[in-house]
N, C-alpha and C positions, 0 to 999 in steps of 0.2 A: 631908287635914285640916290640913296644915302646909306652908308653903313651903320647908321645910328642904332637901329634895332639889333643888328648883328652884334655890335660891340656891347650893347646892354646884355644880350644873352651870354656872350663870352664872359663878361664880368660876373654875371650871376653864377655860372657854373664854376668859375674860379673861386669865388667867395664861398660857395657851398662845398668846395673840396672835391667836386666831381672830376676835375682835371687839375693837374699841377701846372704851375707856370712853366716849368721845364719841359712840359709835354706839348707845348703849343708855341708857334711863332706866326705872327701875322705880318705879311709884307704888303704894304700899300705902295704900288709902283705907278707913277703918273700923278697927274693933278688931282688933288682931293679938295673939293670945295668945303671950306670950313666956315661958311656964313652962318650956319646954325650954331648958336652959342652952346647948346647942349652937346653937340658933336665935338666942338672945340674943347669943352670941359672933359669929355670922355677920353679924348686923345691924350690929355695931360694927366689922367687919373693914375695914381701911383700903382694900382693893381694892374692896369692895362699897359702903362708906359714901358714896362720891362719886356713885354712880348710884342709890342708894335714897332715895326721898322719901316721907315718911309724913305722913298727915293723918288725924286721928281721925274727923272728920265733915265733910261738905260738904253744902250744900243739894242737893235733888233735881236741879234744873236743871244745876248744876255737875257732878254725878255723871254725868248723861246726856252732857254735853259731853266728859267724860273717856272715857266708853265709846265715843263716836263717833270720837274722835280717836286711839284706840289702834290699834296694829297687831296686838296680841295681847292677849287677856284671859285671866286666870287667876282662877278663883273659889276662894278658900280658905274652906272651910266647916268650922268646928270641930264 
């Protein structure tokens, strides 16, 4: 229901050097509920903020392009 654990895991592998920030991009498209203070903090974290890109809304055709060009998809459903 929240990307909190996913983001914690990504931060950990970045900090441990298992992946480089240039090797990953996280796109959050749509509404992301930031009521959890821990999630809000992670979204602003200096390690993660360089790889996280957010858009509240995109047209359907653009959303499909994002889906098709992704290596991994994660659906966050509140």
